[in-house]
N, C-alpha and C positions, 0 to 999 in steps of 0.2 A: 157598685159600678155605676157610675155616671154619666149624661150626656145632657151637657150645656147648652141651652140656646135661646134666643132673646123671645120674647114672648109678645102677644097681641093684648092690649089690656082688657080687652072685652071677650076673651077667652078663657081666662084663668082668675078666680078671685075678684070681679070686676070691681068690687067697692074700695077696695083698699088698691089694688093697682091705679085705679083711676082718680084715687085720690093723690097717689104719686105723682101721676101725671100732671094733674091738675096744680100742684103746688109746682111742678118744674114750669108749667106757664106762666107763673106770676113768680119765676125768680127764684125757688129756693126749695131745696129737696131737704128738709133738715130732719134731724132725727125727733127734735123736740115739737115739730108740727105735726109730722107723721104719727110719731108714736109714747111721746108722754102723754098718759089719761086720755088717748086716742084708737089705740087699738081694741079695746072693746072685745067681741067674741072672737079676735084672732091673738089673743095676748097668751090662753092657753098652749098654743099651739106654735109659737113663733121663740124664736133665740136670735140674738143680737152678737155678732162675730166684730170683733176691734182689736188692732194691732196692739202686741205685746212688746215690742220693743225689736230692732232687727227684722228679722224675715220671720221671726213666730207670732201668731196668731193664735187667739185665745176667743172662747166662748164668755160672754161677759154675764150673760142672764139666759134663762130658757122657762116658759112656761112647762107647768107639772105634765101638760101630754107631752110636750117635746120630750120632758125629761124621760117620761116612761117609755116612749119610742127609743131613746138611747139606754135605757136601763141604768141610768145612773144620776144622781144629783149634780145640777149647774152651779158654779158661782165661780165666777174667774175661773174659769178651766183652760188649760191650756190643751189645744187640738194636739200637741204633742204626747199627750196623755191618752188620747181616744184610741181605739182600734186603729190599725194604719188605713182600713179601706174607710171609713168615717171622716180618719183624718185628711185624705186624699178628696174626699168629696166636698168637706166643706173649704177645703183649701182654692177647689176649683170653681165653688162659688163663689168666695171673695174675688179671686183674681176675675171672671167671667163678667161679674157685673161690675167692676170698676174699670174695666176696659172698655168696654161696651158703654158703659155710663147709662145704662138702662136694664131695667126687671130682666132678670134673665131666668128661664126654666131648665129644672135638673130632674131627669129622671134617676131615680135612686134606687139600688136594687143591694138587697143582703140578704144572706143566709142565717137564717134562724130556726133552731128546732125542727131540722130538715125538710126545711121548706124556702125556697124563694121567694122574697118579699117585696114589692117593688112601689114604691112611692113617688109623687112628686112634691121637689121643694121650689119656691120660686124665691128668690133674691134679690133684693132691694138694694141699691147704693144710695148712702143717706151721706148727709155733712152734718157735724155738730158745731157747738159754737165751742166748747172747751179744747180741742184737739181735732186730727187728722179724721177719715173717712170713718165710715162704718159702715157693715153689711147686715140688714135684717134679714133674718130666714124666716118662712113660716109655711105649713103645710097643712093637709085636711089631715094627714097620716092615716087614713083610710086607702090602701093598696089591694094589687092584686097577691094573692098566695097561690102558689103552685109548689105539689110535694114533688122535692125531686125523687122520690121514690115511684110516683105515681109517673113523672116522665119516662124514667128509664124503664119501667114496666110497659108503658106503650109505646115507644120507640123503636125498641129491638122485634127484629125478625124472627129470635128463637122461642122457642115456649118457655114461658115461665110460671108453674104451678105453684101454689101456697094449697098445702093438704092438712088437714087436721086430722088425728088420731084417733081410731074408734077403738076402744079396748073391750075384752070379753068382761064376763063377772069378776073374775081374780085381779082385774085391773093389767091384765096382759096386752100389748099393741096387737090386734089381728089385721085391721084393714086401715084404708084410709079414703078419705072422703076429699074431692076436691073443692076448697069453698073460694078461690080465687081463680082466675086465668086471664093472660093477657090476649092481645087481638092476635099474636104471633103464635101462641099455643092454640087457639081457633083455627087459627089458619092450616096448622100443620095437619089436628086431626078432622078437618074440612068437617065441622059441626060448628053451629052457631055458640057463643058464650054462655047462653041461657039453658043449651041444651045439654052443657057440659057439667055446669054449675052442681054440687053436690051428688056427683056420682062416685060410686065405688070406684077406688083404683084396682080392683081386681075386675073389673067388667071389661078392662082393656085390655087382660092378660089371657095368654093361651092357659088352658087346664094345667098341661104338663109344666108350665113355668110360673105359674100364679105363685104356689108356695116358695121355690127359691128366691123370685122377686121381692116376694113380701117378707120373707126372714132377712134378708140384704137389708131392706131401708130400714124392718126393725132393729137391725144392730146400728145402724147411723144414728139413730133417735135414742137408743139406749148409750150408746158411750159419747154423743156428741161429736162423732166425727163426720167425714165426708167420703162422698163412694162416686166413681165412675165408671160406666158400663156401657155397653150396648145392646138394643134390644130391638126384634123387626116384629111387626106383627099384620097381621091383615086386615085394611079398611072394606070390610064388607058392607054394603053388597057393590060388587064394582070398582072398588076402589083402587084396588092394587095393593102390595106390600108399602108398609113404611118403614124405613129403616132409620134408627133415632140412636144419637147418642145422650147419654142420661146421666146429668151431675147431680147428686143430691148432696142437700147439708141440712141442720135443723135449727129451729130459732125455740126454745121451750120445747114445747109440746106439737109444735107446728114444724111439719116437713117442707123444704122449700125443694122444687125441682128444676133444673133448666134443661130443656131438650131440645136437640139440634137434629135438621134432617141430613142425614151423611148418604143419603141414598145415592148422590152422583158420584160420590169418593167410591160409594160400592161397587158401584156401575163399572168406573175405570179400573177397580181392582179387576174385577171378573173380565174386562175386557184385555186387561195385562194378561190374566192366567189365558185366555182362550188365544190370544197373538203369541204369547210364548209357548206356553206348552203345544198347541196344536200347530205352530209355524213350520212348513216346509223346509224353512232356511235353520241348518245348525244354530243354534243359542247358547247363551249361559249367562249365568251370574255371577261374577265373582268382588271378592272383599275388595273392598277402594283400597285397602292397606297393603296386605298380603299377597294379594292376588291369588286364594285359593278359590277353586268353584263352589258357592254356596247351592247352584240349581243347576239344573241342565235339562233340555229339552229332548223328546223323543227321537228328533231328526237328528242331531246330534252324536244319540248314542247310535244310532242305524247305520249314519257316514261314516264315523272312524272307528267304531267298534270295540270301545269301551263300555262297560257298565254305569250306570249312573253311581254305582258305590265307587267304582274306579275311578272316577270325574271327581268326588269327592276328597280324595286321597291327593287330589294333584293341584298343580298351582297354572296359570297362563302359560308360563314359561315352558313348563313340560311339553306342552302340545307343540312346541314350536321347533323345525328344525333345527340339526346344530349347524346344516351347511348354509343356513340364511344368514346373509351378512347384514341383515336389518333388524335382528336378534340383539338388543342390549347385553351390555356386559353385566351388570346388575341382574342377578333374578329378580329382584322384588320390582322392577323397573316396568312400569305398564307399556307394551309393546304394541300396542293398536294404539291409532290416531282416530278422532271421531269421524275424519274424514276416511273414506275409501283406500286402503293400504294393504299393496298386493304380498303377500307371505307366506313362505313355506311350512307346511305344517305334516305332521306325521300322524299316521293310524295305527291301531292296535298292530297290526300286521307288519309294522316296519315301512310299509308303502310312502311315498311323500308325494303330495298334493300341494298345488298351487291354491293359493286362495285370495278374494278380497273381502279383507276383514274390515271390521267396522265396532267402534267402542262409544259409549255415550253414558254420561254420570247419571246414576238413578239414587234413590232411597229402597232399601230393600231390608225388613226387618227392623226396622229403626235404626239403620246405620247406615253410612256411605258405601255405595257399590258400584259398581261399573256391570253395563247389560252390551255383551258381546255378540255379535252375529258375523256369520263367514260363507260365503260362497265360493263354491268349487268352481274355480275357473281351468282347472287343468286342460281340459280338451280344448276350451275357447283359446286358449293360451299357444296351444298347438297349433291350431288352426290360424291365429293371429301370425304367429310363427312364419309358417307357409304361405299366408298371405303375404305377409310383409316381404317375404324373399320373392315372389312373384310380383308384388308391385315395383321392386327394385333390379328385377332381372328381366331378361326379355327372355319370353315362353319357348322359344323354338329353340335358341343357340346357347342359351344359361348364359350368357354375356351380361352383365352390366348392362340396365337401358337407359333413355335419355334420361331420367329425371334423377339416379343416381349419378351420370355423369355430370351434368351440371350443378350437384350437389358438389360434389368434389371439386368440379372447376372453380365454383365460387368460395369454396374454404381455401383453396390454393390461393385466390389471388388476395383474400382478404389476408392470407398468410404475409405477402410480399410487403407489405406495411408495417408490418411486427419484426425485426432485427431479430428479437430473440428467439421467434420460431419462424422465419424467411425460409422457404423452401429451396432459397438459391433462384431459381428460375422455373419460368413457366410455360409450354409451349402446347398448343394442341395441333393435332391431322385430321383432317376432314378427307375420308376414305369413299370413294364411289368405284364400284366394282363396272369395270368396263366390259362389255358382251351379256351379260347378265341377263338380259331380257330375252335375248337369242336363244339362249339354253332354257331359261323357263317356256319360252314360248315352244320350242323344237322339243323338249323333253316332259314337258309337263310339270304342274306344281310340285308335287312330291320330291322330283329331281331336283326343282330349285330350290326346296326347303334343304334337302340333304347337301347341296353344294355348299347352301350359305353355314351348315353346321361346319363343313371342312374347313370352310373359310376361318370360324370362328377357331378353330382348331390353329389354323397357321400361325393368326395374329396372338395368340395365346404364346406360340411358342417364339414369336418374335418380339412379344411384350413382356418379357420374363421379370421386371422389377418389381417389388413389392411396392413402390410409391408411385408406377406409372398405373393407368389404368385404360384398357381397352374395352370401347363399349358398342353394342349394335342401336344406332339411333331409329331404325324402321327402313324396310324395305333392303334394298343392296347398300344404305347409307352405315359406315363405323365411323366411329372416332378414336383417338386415342389423346390420353393426357400425359405428359412427360412434365417431370418434376425435380428438383434438385441440381445438385452441383453441375455444370457444363450442359445444362437442359437443351440449350440448343444447338450444340454438337450431338448429344447423344439423339436428340429428335432427329436429325437430317441424315445420321446414319441408319436409324430406325426407318427411316421411310425407306430408304434405297433396300434396305434388306425386303421390307414386307413388297415391294414393287417385284422384286426376283423371287421372293416367295409364291406371292399368287401367280406369277406367271409361268410357274411351272403347268403342268398339265394335272387335272383333276379325273379319277376313276370312277365315272358315274355310270351303272347300267351295263357294266363290262367294256365301258368306251373310256377312251380318253378327251376329254372335255378342256378346252384351252377358253381362258378369261384373263384380265389384265387390272388394274387397278390406277386409278389417277389419284394423286394426293395432294391437297393443298394446306400447308403449314403457315401458322402464324404465332409469333411470340407475345408475350405479356409486356408492354412497354407503358410508359406513363400515358399514353394516348390512346392505350387498349387494355383498360382495366376491369372491364366489365364483361361477365359473359356473352352476352349477346354481341358486343364488339368485336372480342375477340373470334366467336365463332363466324362472326359475318367476315373479318376480315381473312379467316381460312377458306371460306365458302369462295371467295372472290379469287384467294390464290386456288383452289380448285378448279373454278371454271376456267382459269388460265393454262392450267393443267391440261384440261381437255381441248380447249384451242389447239393450243402446242403440241398434240400429235399423241394424246394420253400414255398409258403405262409409263408415268414419269410422274415426277412430282415438283413444287413449284413453292416458295414462300411469298407469303405478301409483301407488296411492294408499292407503297401508295404513289409514287411517283410513276410506276408503269400501269398500274390498274386503274387503266380509265374508265370502268364501269364507275368508279365512283364519282366522277362528275355528271355520269348521266343519273347517278343516284339524287344529287345535289340538284339538277334539274327539276328532277319530279318532286323534291322536297317544296322548291319555291313554289312550282304549281299547285301542290297538295294546300300549303299556306293560303294560296289566294282565291283555292275552291273552299274553304272553311271560310275564310273573310267574306266570301262572296256569297255564302249560303248556297252551292252549285252543287252540293252532294244532295243525293236522293235516297228515299227509304223505300223496297219493296218488301213484298209480303209472299212468303210461301206458305201454303197450307199443311197443317198438322192434321191427321185423319186417325180417328178411333177405330184400332183393328175389328173391335167387335162390333160396332155399331154401323160402320161403314159410314160415318158422317165426318163433317169437318168440325173440331171442337177449338180450332186456335191458327193462329198464323204466326210463325217467326219473321220479325222485322230484321232486314237484311240490307247494309249500308250499300249505296254503290255510286260509282264517280265516272261519270262521262268524260273524257281528257279532251279539250276542244281538239286537239291534233291527232292523238294515239286512240279515242274512242275508251270504250268501257278499258278502266284499269281494275285488273283482280282485285279484291281485297286481301286477299294472303300478300299481295303485294305493298299495297299502300296504308293498312292496318298495321303492321309492324313496323312501316316508316313512323307512322303518327305516333306510335308509342314512344320511340326512340326520340323524336323531335318535340315530345310534349303537347301534342295536339288533339292526344286521343280522348283528353278530358271534355274538352270543346264539342267534339264529334261525338262522345257518347252520352252528353246532355243534350244534343241535337235529334239524334236518334231515339233517345228516350220520350224526349217532349213529343216529337212527329208521332210516333209509336201508339203512344198513349193517347194523344188529342184525336187518331185515325179508328182507332179500337173503340171510341164512343159513339163512332157512327154504325158499328156492325152490332148481330144481335147480340142480346145479353149473354147467352151460353157460350160466345167463341172469346177467349184469351188472348191473348199477344204477349211472344215471348221475343225477350231483349237482351243481347249478347253484353258482356261486361269483359272490360280488359281488365289484367292485372293490376295494371295503372290506376285504373281508378279507384283501387283498393288504398292507394297511398294519399298522404303519410300515414292516416288514421282510420280511412274510412268515413269522416264526418261529411266531408263535401258528397261522397255519392248519398250518404243515405239522407241529409237534408234537401240534395237534389229530387231523390227520386221522391220524399214526403212533399217537396213542394209542388211536384208537377202532378201528382195525385189529385192534390188541393186544386191547382188551376185549370186541370181538363175534367174534373168529377169521375175519373175512372174508378169502380171498385176495385180495391187492392188484390183482391181474391182473383182479378181479370188479369194480374200482370205478373209474368213468370219471366225471371231474372237468370239467365244460364252464365255458367261461369266454366274453366278450365280448371282441373287440378292442378294447374303450376301454381295457383292463386295460394295453395295451401301449403307448398315446398318452402315457401319463407313467410317470416312476421306471423306465424300459424295462429298463435291466440289473439293475436289484434283483427286479424281477417277474419276469424271464427266470430268473434264479439260484433265484427258489421255486419256478416251474414245474419247473428242472432239479433240485431237490429231491424235489418231489413224484412225478418219473416214477423217480428212484432208488428210490423206496421200491416202485416197481412197479406205479403209481398209471397210467392210461391219458389222456391230458388232449384236450379236444374243444374246438374253437372253435363257437361258439353264434352266432347271427343273422349267418352269413357273408354277405358280398355287399349288405348296407341301406347302407353309406354308412360307417360304422366300419370297415369292414376297411381293412388296410393288409396286401397282398400280401408287402412286403417282409420280413414277420418270419416267411413259411414259408423264408425263406434262413438264418436264424439258430436256429430251435427246429422240430425235427420233431413236429408235432403227431400226434395219431393219427387226429381225425377232422375234418370239417369239417360244420357242419349247416347246409343253403342254407335261408335265410329263407323262410318261408310264402309272403311277398307274392310271389317268384318263381314258386311252386308254384302257387300260387290260380289265376294267368294262363296256366297252361303251355298251354292248349286254346286259349285264345283270342289270346294274343299272341306272335308270334315272336321277337319282342327276350326273352322270358325264357326260350320253349326254348334261343336262342342261348344267353345269360346260364348257363343251367342246365348245357349240352353244355360250356361252357366250364369250368365248375369240375369237374364229374365229370370231365373229362380232364386236369385239373391234379391231382387227386386221383390219378387212376390212374399220372400219369407220376410222382409222387412218392410213390406206394404211402402214399396216406391214403385212409382210408373215408369215403366220401362219405353223408352223411345228409339227408333232406329233410324238412322240417317241414309240418304244416298239410294231408298227405294230406285228401284229403275225398271224392275222386270216381275212380269205375275210371278216368275218361279220364286225368287224372292221373297214376295209378300205372301206367296203359300207358306215358304218355309217360316216365316216369322209369325204368323198366326198358328200354327202348327206346336209353335215353341213359346207360345202364350203371349206374346210382344204385345203394350197396351195401345202403341202409339207410332205410326208410321208418318215419314214425309221422303220426296224425294221427285227425279221427274216422271216417275209413272202417275205421279198427279197432278203434276205440272211444275214449270219451272217460276223462282221468283218473280212478281210481276207488280208495275205500279200500283198506287190506289186505286186510282180511277179503274182498272181493270180487276180488282180483287173485289171492290165492294158488290158488283151486280152478282158474282158468283157468290157470295155470303148472304147475300139478300134472298137468293133462289133457293137456296139451300138444297135438299134433296140426297140421293146417295154418293159418294164419293167417287164412285167410277164414272161419274160424268163429267168428272172435272177436268181429263183430259179435252173433252169436246167443248168445255166452256172455256177453255183458256186456248183451243186453236179459236174459236169463232172471233 
């Protein structure tokens, strides 16, 4: 290998090179003037390259030193007859010298007799009288020699040892002696090279292993073969065990050993054994081709009832229940994927269990295999099924709840745009019981609950169609979804029958009770193709039915329902308020039940209308979502709340409500806004808590969960608001770890009066305790409610008992003063 570059004439061969430069200053660098009769002491180590026609080059002559270095005589020797490496070196010298027109130095490396020899060549471009240019090469031919064996010997981290053979009087090998060892070996044995040289190999072997190991190495020496084995010994004192892989070979009477530290591999193998055999999760190793079990741990034997011997005669397919539709048709197909997959397994007694199974390819006993693991989720799945039913059905009447109703309604509306699956028509009925409150107040809550169950039973009888759905939305509000051919006609007839059915007397506590029902109906039209709009239209019709005498039904009529005009006026006022930043943010304290201290405040948006005064958030927030202002309002509240919280004590956090609309289309705006506001205000992300309603998880679930995860990654806490109101979907507690659940105030307000409410709150607090989730109770207004919540282990409370939401200038001194929360009312009243 050569590396050409130009040289400074004073750095190398100063006499000859300086003579070349001197000649050039006089206008000629000719061969005759520099070489003929003038080389002197350089002639023995020089050579001349000349053109030999075409692109061929030749060595015209070379001194005897140069010939010795080349290993052959030179006279009109074509470069093509040289070793390819030497040919390339001289050709590069020719090209470099003639292209630059100046002396060029080349560093040339040659491999000879097991060593790398490095010399420096100097190439001088010359002219000649009788032809084209020539190039003079010369060198001192004294270079650096590096042994390849020594370079390898010193470069590797593996230990390399050369052992001489020690023989007994009969000439038989009996031991070996270290005559050479590299730095890698010294490092492995944790001793210096000097301390290891000339020591017998038997000194390093345990007494029980000494003879077998020496005999094994003697066979390598005698047969001229190679061998490989593993050996472990103790590096006393206090050095620990050294686990080595030994590879042996011989060269004459010398034995060569290459030793590699395999302690890390051994440790991993031991960890695998411990993680497999002692793992409480059933685990198997099966063959990667025929799926036969190769190994099984104790947990699998105990849980499935098959012995280890039974498993050894089985395949993975034999473990799967024949009723499982996920089982592949081919018995040798791998039925488990790397990600968790639900499967039905059978046990030795024939019983079936549901499992979450995992698979991972591994190497086992030098062949491809698969590591299988299974978690029995039978009981969990049963609980999940029960929870899923509760999440979509009303706990009192058993009817579908609001979440399921909205889901079915959304699906029906989407189907209207698909001619192939169109339900024909869609109509909704919104029902509100007339006179129910009087019955509830007069006969008590248990009687009111019984009445609701009786109402539900009559509604089921009047809505018999499998395509139709009757649901309880909450309180004494019910709704019916009618789908299919002639949906409008059937809905109108159904409304009349329901009015008649619920006008008939009910028998409660051995007395007849009379109530009625008002019904608003709306049909899906091109102007009403969303769930919200369709329900809003039905609500407007219901309002008109009540105003027109109750116990009747009315269809939505845009021309008649003047309430829409008021809604439009309110919409315009809201747009102006948002544009003028006329909204305000009030703060309600969050109190730690155990410490009786304020630990945070919930930020609540307020709107003081110039004519109507304070407008309820329950009125203008849905309107803002409908008309697309919720993003502006949400950004405003978030920024104001975070800015205000920076002036509070550091342990006090701030909670901000998020609307489902803020999660669309993909949550990027929400996450970017939260990050920007935190950066702008300098608020610690751990002090910000965002509250969502579970309706966010009812659609675009994966996208919204991903948005929540990105918020969590910022350090923000995630809370679920209005938990338990019918929107609840406990299923999502499995897939996202929420920081807080907020019990809806409807359960809190009747804690002292209805045991069902106490049972529900107890269930939620127990769920929070099990999952490590903080439980907050909203709407605490009385000491009795607070006492119940403390008894049930509620973590955090808020409500009028401690204070109403107040402007920032009123909350600051309260937070700055600190102290027990029971003084809050005094502070708020001051």
